[in-house]
N, C-alpha and C positions, 0 to 999 in steps of 0.2 A: 586455219591450219589443220589439215587432216593428218591422221596417222599414216605412216609408211606402210605400203602393202608388201609384206615379205615375200609373197608368191611371185611378184613381178619386179622385185628390187634388183637393180644391176649388180653384177658380181663384184664390182669394185666400188660400190657405193660408200660415200662418206657423208654423214649428216652435216647440214649447214651450222654455222656458229656465229654468234654476235661478237666474237673476240678474235684477235689475231696477234701473233707475236710482235714484240716491240721492234722498231726499225733497226736498231743496233743489234744485229744477230749475234755478234761476238759477246756482247754484254748479256744478251738473253741466254746464250748457252752457258755462260759463267754462273748465272743465277739458278740454273736448273739443279735441284738437289741430286746428290749422288747416293748410290746404294752403300751399304755398310760392309760389303765384301768385295773381294777381287776375284774375278772369274779366271779360270785356267787360261794361261796364255796372255793375260793382260798384266800391265804393270801398275795399274791404278783402278780404283772403283769407277764404274761407268755411270753416266747419267741415268736416273730412274726412268726417264722417258724412253730409254732403249729397250725396255722390257714390257711384256704384257703385265697389266696391273688390275687389281680389284679396286674399283672406285665407288664411293658412296656419296650421296647427298648429305651435306653436313647438318643442315637443320632437319629435325624430324618431328613428326606429329603422331603421338600415340593413338589419337582418335581417327587417323586416316585408314584407308583400306590396308595399306602396308606401311610399316614404320621403317624397316631396314631396306632402303631403296638403293640398289647398286647396279653396277654393270661391269663386265670384263672388257677393258679397253686395250687396243693394240699399241705396239711400239710407235713412237712418234707423236702420240697424243699428249696434249697438255691440258691443264684446267685451272680455273681460278680458285680462290680460297673457299668458295662456297661448296667445293667438293673435297673429299679426302681420299687419297689413293695409297696403295701399298704395292711394292714390287716384291717378288719372291725369288729366292736363290734357285729353286728347282721347280719344274713344271708340276711335279706331284704335290708340292706344298701349295702352289697356286690353285690347282684343281680341287684339292681337299678343302681349302678355305672357301672357294667359290661355291662348292656344293653345300656346305653347311650354311653359309650365309644366304643361300637361295631358299632354304627350307622355312616352313611355317614355324618350326620349333625355335629357330634362331630369332625370327621376327618376334615371337612371343617373349623371348628373353629380353630383347631390347625394349619392347613395350613396357615390361614390368619395371624397368629402371626409372621410368617417368622423366626422362631427360628431354630437353628441347634441342640439344646439340649432341651429335654423335660422339665427338671427341675421341675417335678411335676405340670406343668401348666395345666394338665388334671383335677386337683382337683377343678378348677374353673368352671367345667362343671355343669349344673343343675342336680339335682337328681329327678327322676320321681316317682310318686306313683306307686307301683307295680300293674301290670295288668296281668291277666292270659295269655293273648295273647303274651305278651312280655316275661314273665318269663318262659313260656313253651318253646318258641323258643330258648331263650338263654340257658336254661338248656339242651335242646336236642343237641345244638351245642357244649357245653363244657363238658358234663358228658360222656366222651368216654370210660373210663375204671373204674375198681373197685376202683381206688384211689379217685373217685368222688362219690362213692355210698352214703356216709353220706350226702354230699351236696344235692344229688338228693332227698333223703328221707326228708330232711328239707325243700326243696323248693317245693316239690310236693303238688299239690292241686287237688281236685276232678275236678275242672274246666279244668284241663289239657286235660281231655278226651272229652271235648266239642269243642275243637279247630278244625278248618277246614282250608285247603289251600285256598288261594284266587282264585286258578284255579282248581276247583273240577273235571274238565274233562281232565286235563293234564296227559297223560299216563306216563310221565317221573317222576311223583311224587308218593310216596307211600301213596295213598289216605286213607288207613286204619291205618296209623301210629299213629295218635293222640288217637283214641278210644281204642287202645290196650295198652296204657301206664298205669303202675301201680305204687304204692308207693315204692316198692322194686326195686332197680336198677338191670336191666339186660342189656345185650349188645344191645337189641332192643329198649332201651330207648334213644339211640343216633341216630341222623341223620348221615348216613355214605356215601351216594352217593354224588358225586360232584354237581349234579343238585339240589337235595333236600337241601343241605347245602346252595347253592347259593340263592335258593328261600327263605329260612328262613331269610337270611341276607337282602334280598330285602324287605320282609315283616316287619322286624324290622325297617329298614329305614323309611318305611311309617308310622308305628305306633308311632315311636319317633317323626317324623315330625308333625304328627297330634296332639300328646300330647303337643308339644311345641307351637302349634298355627300357624305353617307354612301353606302355601297353596301348592297345588300340583305344580303349576307353579314355586314356589320358590324352591321346592325340585328338580325339573327338571333343573332349572337354575344352582343350586349348582353342580349338576352332570355334566352338559355340560361345565361349565366354569372351574371348579377346578379339574376335574378327567379325563384328556385326555388320560393318560396311561391306565386306566381302560377301557375306551371306545375302545381303540385300541385292547386290549386283548379280549374284549367281541365280537368284530366284527370278530374275527378269532378263536373262541373257539367253538368246535362242540361236541355234546353229542349223545350217542347212545340211543336206545329206553329205556334202563334201567337207564339212567341218569349218565352214566360214561363218562368222557371226553375221546373221541377217538382221538382228535387232539387239540392242543392249541399252540399259539405263545407266551404264558406268560413266561417270564424269571424267574418267581418265582416258576414255576412248572416243574422243570428239570426232564426229564425222564417220564413224564406223557403222556400217549397216544402214538400214532404212530409218527415217524419222518415225516417231510413234504415229503421227497423224499426217495424212496427205494434205498438201496445200499448194497453191499456185507458185509460191516462192521456193518450194522444195524441188530437188532434181527430178527431171522427167524419167518415167519408167515405162517399160513395155512388158506386159504379162503375156506369156504364151502358155495357154492351157494344154493339157494332154491331147485334146482333139484338134489342136492346131489353131484354135481361135485366139486372136490377139486383142488385148485391151491396152490402150495407150492413155497416159495421164500423168498425174503427179501423186503416185500412190504412197501410202505409209504402211507401217507394220500392221495396223489394225485392219487394213484392207486386204492383206495377203495371208495372214497367219493361218487361216482355215482352208486355204486352197488345196485341191487334191494333189496326191503324190505325182511327181513328174512335172509339175508346173514350174516354168522357168521365169524368173523375174530379172530383167536387165535394167540397171540404173546407170544413167549417164551423169558423170560428175566431173568437176574441174579439180585436177590434182596439182598441187603446188609444192610437192615434197621432193621433187627431183631437180637436178640442174637444168637450166634452159628456160625456166619460168613455167607458168601454168599450162597444162595441156589436158585435153579431154580424154577420159577413159571410161570404160564400161565395166561395172561390177555385175557379176552374175551369181544368182542364188537359185538353188534347186530344192523344191519341196520333196519329202516332208521336213518339217522343222521340229526341233526338240531342244529342251533344256538339259543341262547336266546337273547332277546332284552330288555335291562334294562328299557328303557323309557316306552315301552309298558307294561312291568310287573309292573312298578310303577303306571301307570294309572289304570290298572285292580285292583291291590291291594288297591289303594286309594278308588275306588268306592265300593269295597267289604267291607272294614272295615268301611267306612262311612255309608253304609247301615246297617251293623251290629249294629253300635252305635245308630242308629235311631229306632231300634226295641224295 
């Protein structure tokens, strides 16, 4: 099973599931929990599944890459008891809680509890006043398909188009992304490349830490002490010039990028050098990492993440390749947002 490619994901995509609702839909609807409030124009509380919700994996592992593992799920979605979800009365409350829960600071707090089960302990996290810099990045990370179109429209603010990356000269970031955002959802409202999504998370970490009154040294200390697995993955994850992961040692990204070593059992590749010469084989990361700028690697793989069964697709990577350094990125982002706040 490979990870879904967000760049080619259909607009109306829904992930597969091993579960389905019970046959008696009337009884199923009766058992769905209802919210604790009554919306304007309604006579009774609605089912929780009518709302966008913040959902987390119930069992947690303090020694994992991330401990607080969650997602923003759309209306109509249900889940088993292995997950825990919460609906919110307003979109602002939903976005604020999602932003904080996304941050490394919140993950650090959950890690320090030393629990094996979340038991809604995330609800003790602080709620921040919404800021366009935070809500824009969170919305661009979560609103990936048409199932989030209503949420995007409700969250949208004209200030979304005023946002800038903290690294305006970084060629792996879509520098024109923010100013092209509109109030109506399109697939271009979502951040889809690996590098851009990682940078948005980095910047959320910094903005949340600043909003909570932490110092840069405290944020760096949290990362160094509590996130050794993330550090290990960052040290050996490489991106091509377009921000796609060309190689990673992350156990959570199975099938992403090239294998470390080439072998006959690995997917076939075609390497096109800048002079036009082509090399065909079953290449791995160690075969391509030092190739000259402009080299194109095309990898043919079987994708089984979409409806209709497995199909062949070609992944394309373009040199040069580079790693990202989270501590350096934190420092740059901290200075950038600090300067913006003082203007």
